[in-house]
C-alpha positions as CSV (number, residue, x, y, z in Angstrom):
1,X,122.1,103.3,113.2
2,X,119.4,102.3,110.5
3,X,116.6,99.6,111.8
4,X,114.2,98.2,110.7
5,X,112.2,97.0,113.7
6,X,109.3,94.5,112.5
7,X,106.9,92.9,114.9
8,X,106.3,90.0,115.5
9,X,103.0,89.9,118.0
10,X,101.9,92.7,115.1
11,X,102.5,90.9,112.0
12,X,100.7,87.9,113.6
13,X,97.6,89.9,114.9
14,X,97.0,90.5,111.3
15,X,98.2,87.7,109.6
16,X,95.5,86.1,111.5
17,X,92.3,88.3,110.4
18,X,93.8,87.8,106.5
19,X,94.2,83.8,106.4
20,X,92.1,81.6,104.2
21,X,92.1,78.0,102.8
22,X,91.8,79.4,99.8
23,X,94.1,82.9,99.6
24,X,98.2,82.2,99.6
25,X,100.1,85.2,100.8
26,X,102.1,86.8,98.5
27,X,105.7,86.4,99.7
28,X,107.5,86.8,96.4
29,X,110.3,89.1,96.4
30,X,111.6,87.9,99.5
31,X,107.8,88.7,101.5
32,X,108.8,92.4,100.4
33,X,112.7,92.3,102.2
34,X,111.7,91.4,105.3
35,X,112.5,88.0,104.8
36,X,109.7,85.5,103.6
37,X,111.8,82.8,105.9
38,X,111.4,84.5,108.7
39,X,107.4,85.2,107.6
40,X,106.4,82.4,106.5
41,X,106.2,80.4,110.6
42,X,104.5,83.7,111.6
43,X,102.1,83.6,108.7
44,X,101.3,79.1,109.0
45,X,101.0,80.2,113.2
46,X,98.0,82.5,111.7
47,X,96.4,80.0,109.4
48,X,97.9,80.9,106.4
49,X,98.6,76.9,104.1
50,X,100.4,78.8,100.7
51,X,102.3,81.5,99.3
52,X,103.4,82.7,96.0
53,X,107.3,83.2,96.1
54,X,110.6,84.8,93.7
55,X,111.9,81.7,91.7
56,X,115.3,81.1,93.3
57,X,114.3,82.9,96.5
58,X,113.7,83.3,99.8
59,X,111.3,80.5,99.4
60,X,110.3,79.2,103.5
61,X,109.4,75.6,104.3
62,X,106.6,76.3,106.5
63,X,104.6,77.7,104.1
64,X,104.1,75.6,100.5
65,X,103.6,76.6,97.3
66,X,101.2,78.4,95.9
67,X,98.7,76.5,92.7
68,X,98.5,78.7,90.2
69,X,95.7,80.1,89.3
70,X,95.4,80.4,93.5
71,X,94.7,84.0,94.9
72,X,96.6,86.3,96.7
73,X,97.3,88.2,100.0
74,X,98.6,91.0,99.1
75,X,100.3,94.5,101.4
76,X,99.9,92.3,103.9
77,X,102.4,94.3,105.6
78,X,99.6,97.4,106.5
79,X,97.3,97.3,109.1
80,X,95.7,99.8,110.3
81,X,95.6,98.8,114.6
82,X,99.7,97.7,114.3
83,X,102.6,98.7,113.6
84,X,104.5,95.9,111.7
85,X,108.0,98.0,110.4
86,X,109.7,101.0,112.4
87,X,112.2,102.3,109.8
88,X,114.9,104.1,111.9
89,X,117.9,105.7,111.9
90,X,119.7,108.1,114.4
91,X,120.3,112.1,115.1
92,X,124.0,111.9,114.2
93,X,124.7,116.1,114.4
94,X,122.7,119.3,115.5
95,X,123.6,122.7,114.2
96,X,121.4,125.9,115.5
97,X,121.4,127.8,112.0
98,X,119.6,131.1,111.5
99,X,116.8,132.6,109.0
100,X,117.3,132.6,105.3
101,X,119.9,129.1,105.6
102,X,120.0,127.1,103.3
103,X,120.1,124.0,103.1
104,X,121.5,120.4,100.8
105,X,122.4,120.0,97.3
106,X,121.7,122.5,95.7
107,X,120.8,125.2,97.4
108,X,116.8,124.7,97.3
109,X,115.7,125.0,100.4
110,X,116.3,127.9,102.8
111,X,115.0,127.9,106.4
112,X,112.2,130.7,107.2
113,X,113.3,131.2,110.9
114,X,115.8,131.1,113.7
115,X,115.8,127.0,114.0
116,X,117.7,123.8,114.1
117,X,118.5,121.9,111.0
118,X,120.0,117.7,112.4
119,X,121.2,116.2,110.2
120,X,120.2,112.8,110.1
121,X,122.1,108.6,109.8
122,X,120.2,107.6,106.0
123,X,120.1,108.4,102.7
124,X,119.0,107.5,99.5
125,X,120.7,104.4,99.7
126,X,119.2,103.2,102.4
127,X,115.2,103.0,101.5
128,X,115.2,106.8,102.6
129,X,113.2,107.7,98.4
130,X,114.9,111.1,97.6
131,X,111.2,112.0,95.8
132,X,110.4,112.5,99.1
133,X,110.6,115.9,99.1
134,X,110.0,118.2,99.4
135,X,107.0,117.2,102.0
136,X,108.2,114.4,103.5
137,X,108.7,114.2,107.3
138,X,110.8,112.2,110.5
139,X,109.9,112.1,113.5
140,X,112.0,112.9,117.0
141,X,111.4,112.3,120.6
142,X,107.1,113.7,119.7
143,X,107.1,115.5,117.2
144,X,107.3,115.0,112.9
145,X,109.7,118.3,111.4
146,X,110.2,118.5,107.6
147,X,112.9,117.2,105.6
148,X,114.9,119.7,104.6
149,X,116.3,120.2,100.9
150,X,117.5,117.6,98.6
151,X,117.5,113.6,100.1
152,X,121.5,113.3,99.7
153,X,123.3,109.0,99.7
154,X,124.1,108.4,103.2
155,X,121.9,111.2,104.7
156,X,119.4,114.0,105.0
157,X,118.0,117.0,107.6
158,X,115.3,118.1,108.9
159,X,114.4,121.2,110.1
160,X,113.3,121.5,113.7
161,X,112.7,124.5,115.4
162,X,112.8,124.1,118.9
163,X,113.9,120.5,118.6
164,X,116.1,119.8,122.2
165,X,118.1,116.1,121.6
166,X,120.7,114.5,122.0
167,X,123.5,113.7,119.2
168,X,121.8,109.3,118.6
169,X,118.7,109.8,119.2
170,X,116.3,108.0,117.5
171,X,114.5,109.4,114.1
172,X,111.5,107.1,113.0
173,X,110.8,107.7,109.1
174,X,108.2,105.7,109.6
175,X,105.9,103.6,111.4
176,X,103.4,105.1,113.5
177,X,104.3,108.6,113.3
178,X,104.9,108.8,110.4
179,X,103.3,105.3,108.8
180,X,104.7,104.0,105.4
181,X,101.4,105.4,103.7
182,X,102.1,108.7,104.2
183,X,105.3,108.3,102.7
184,X,104.1,106.6,100.2
185,X,101.6,109.8,98.9
186,X,104.7,111.9,99.6
187,X,107.1,109.5,97.4
188,X,104.6,108.6,95.1
189,X,105.6,105.3,95.3
190,X,103.7,102.2,96.8
191,X,104.2,100.5,100.3
192,X,105.4,98.0,99.0
193,X,108.1,99.2,97.0
194,X,109.0,101.3,99.6
195,X,109.5,97.8,102.1
196,X,112.1,96.8,99.2
197,X,113.9,98.8,98.2
198,X,115.0,98.9,101.8
199,X,119.3,98.1,101.6
200,X,120.8,95.7,103.0
201,X,122.6,97.8,105.2
202,X,119.4,98.5,106.9
203,X,119.3,95.4,109.2
204,X,116.1,94.2,110.0
205,X,115.4,93.0,113.1
206,X,112.8,90.8,114.7
207,X,111.2,92.2,118.3
């Protein structure tokens, strides 16, 4: 499972605080990969009338193309009050290992204690930025755990001492905790770039 859950209610509530008659919503890059066809009607209902689109990509009849000189509302996908996008994968394997076990390419990471390693079903080909490790964390259950070693193409590993879960348990890469803004800091990439680089195989699901 690789999924981006997008909250219609959260997005609508947040956009209603941003709407202005003389501002256009920045929907370039097909609404940062979330889908202009889905975002534009929500923005219209929230009070927007215009949007800026990328040429030939992601247009919607719900919002008119903005005049060139109209101010843009960018980073509309970020909110302190609402979780708009949750990027999640799942635990696909668990392994109990002793202290000193090396993990991932180059064996640059070694466990500091007896621990559980959890294999997560998303990697840099899905949009998990390689620059997030070391430092980035992923949540399983109520606890966030550090990524262990390098992020691979299709998967990554977390060092999760004491983790007790079943294979198939959701793994939250970003959402309410950790947030996409935390990942922006960990990976040294802006939030918009993180959203835009979610792979097509990450299923966008509107809820």
